[in-house]
N, C-alpha and C positions, 0 to 999 in steps of 0.2 A: 292401727290395724283393726283393733277390736270394734271401734265405732264404724269403720268402713264395712266390716262384715255384717254388723248389726243392721246397717242401712240397706245393704244389698239383700239381706234376708227379708227386710220389710218390703222391698220391691216385689219379691216373689210372693209374699203374703197378700199383697194388694192386687195381684193379677186377677183379671175378670174370669170367674168360673164359667166355662162355656155352656154348661148345662143350665145355668141360671140366667144367662144373658137374654134380655128382650131387645127388640129393636131400639127402644128408647134408651135402655141402659147402655147398649153398645155405642150409641151416638154420644152419650155422656162420657163414657170411658175413652172413646177415640179422640174426643176434644181435649180432655184433661191430660191424657198420656200420649199425645200426638207424636208419632215417630218422625225422625228427620228434621226436627226443629232447629238443630245446630248445623245442618249441612251447609247452609249459606254463610255461616260466620267464619271469617278468616281465622286460621289457626294461630296467628300472631296477635289476635285481639283478645281482650278480656271483657266479659260482661260484668257490670257492677250493679248490685242490688243493695237496697237499704232494708234493714229489719227493725221495726219499731214495735216494742211490746209494752202494754199497760196491763198490770195485774194487781187489782186492789187488794187481793188476798195475800199476795206474795210480791210486794214491790221490789224486794232485793233480787228476786228471780228475773223480774222485768228488766232491771238495770243490767244484770248479768248478760241477758240475751239480746239487748239492743245494740246494734252495730251494723257493719257492712259485710256483704258476702261477695266474693270475687269468684267468677267461673273462668278458668283458663284451660288451655289444652296442652297435652303432652303427646307428641307424635312418636310412633314406634310401630310395632307389628299391628297394633290397633290404636286408633286415636282415642285418648282418654280425656274426659271432661273432669277437671279437678275443682272441688269446692273448698274455699278457705273462708273462715269467719275472722273478721278484722275488727279490733276494738282497741282504742288508746295506744296505737302503735304496735300492738301485739297481734299475732295471728295463730289460728288453730285449724289444722286440717280436718275437713269434714268427710273426706272420702274421694275416691276416683272411680269413674264409671264409664262404660263404653259410650263414646259420643254418638255412635251410629244409632243408638236406641232412642235418644231424645234428650231433652233438657232435664237433668236430675233435680232441678229446683222444685219440681212438683212433689217429689218424694221427700225432700228436705222439709218442705212446708207441712205436709201431713204428719211426718214423724215428729217435728218439733211441737206441733199442736197436741199430738197424742201424749208426748212426754209432759208438756205443760199441764194438761188436764189431769194426768195421773199424779203429778207432783203436788198440784193444788188441791184436788178433790180426794186424793188418797185411793183412787180406784186402780184396777189392774190394767196395765197398758195392753195386755193381750185382749181383754174384753173390749176396751175402747177401740183398738185397731180392727177387731172383727166387726164392730158396729159401723165403722167407717167403710170397711170393705163391703158390707151389706148395702150401704147407701149407694155404692157404685152400680149395683144391679137393680136399683129401683129407678123409675122415672124421676128426673130432676128438673128444676126450673132452668131453662136456657133462654137468655134474653139477648136480643140483638140491639145494638146501640152504637153510639159514637163516643170517642174520647179524644182529647187533644194530645197528639203525639208528635213531637218534633215541630211544634208550632202550627200543626194542621189538625183538623178534625178527621179522624180516620175510623173506619168501622171496627167494632169490637164485638165479642161474644162473652157473656158472663154466665157461668154455671154455678148454681147455688145448691149446696147440700145441707140438709138438716138431719144428721145421722141419729140423733137421739129424740126426735119429735114424738115417736111412739114407743120409746123404750120403757119397759116396766119398772126400771130402776131410776128413772129420770129425777124423781123427787129426792134421791139420795146423792145427787151429783153436784150439790152446792152451787147451782146456777148453770152448770155446763149442760144441763138437759136442754137448754135453749140455744146451744151452740149452732152458729150458722157459719158455713165455710163457703166463701165466694172467690172464684178464680176468673179473672178477666184476661182474655187472650186476643191477639191481633197479629195478622201477617205483617203489619208495619213495624213490629218490634223484634229486634234480633233475639232469638231464643223463644219467641212465641208468647211469653207470659208478661202481661202488663202489670198486674198486681195479684196477690194472693192474700186474702184477708180472712181471719177467723175472729168471730165476735160472740161473746156471751155477756149480755148487759148486766146481769145481777150477781156475778161472782163476788163473794166477800161482802155482800150487803151494801156495796158502794156503787153509786151511779156510774162510775167509770168502768166497773166490771173488769172484763178481760178482753183485750184486743191484741191480736198479732197481725202485723201488716208487713208483707214483703212486697217491695215495689221496684220495678226495673228503673235504674238510674241512668246509666250511660254505657256505651261501648267505647273502649279506648285501646290504643296500641299497647302491647305488653311492655 
């Protein structure tokens, strides 16, 4: 319950400030936090994602956080989207969220990267989260392209954020000052998100650096 409340609070923290929104920022935010992305997924289906983490500075944390994530539904007064982390036959609940809002994988992605950065570089998660929030109200790179989905080439969009590119404290971030967060989306994928990748190449002074990749795997009957 505590983790669920923390993630729900983070959702509120990352809401787009209306006063600061520009047309470009609104476009970025609307793509990343698109509403209704779970509407067409049957409630007896489960979306499966894989999370792969490399962290040269904290390899034990990377091993801890590499696994699968399952998104299932609970029907009631409101339909809930439930996230579970699966690893070595064990599971851990990550939280339940209103399915009508959209796919909570986007919030799990941002919050997991924020936690990883704070744990590795020793910074404040509040400071890190605020910088990510500010990146959402700045123009971002949005690239149109194609990706192989279900054996066919389908159109995708990729949004790239660099939340610490101009941060005055970037030199103290142990390589996370170069953090790049890329989210690739497509109407052809149930739940909207094809992949969510965060990468900082110089963390820990190792060429492997830090990489967190969440990738849609499959949709299956519950």
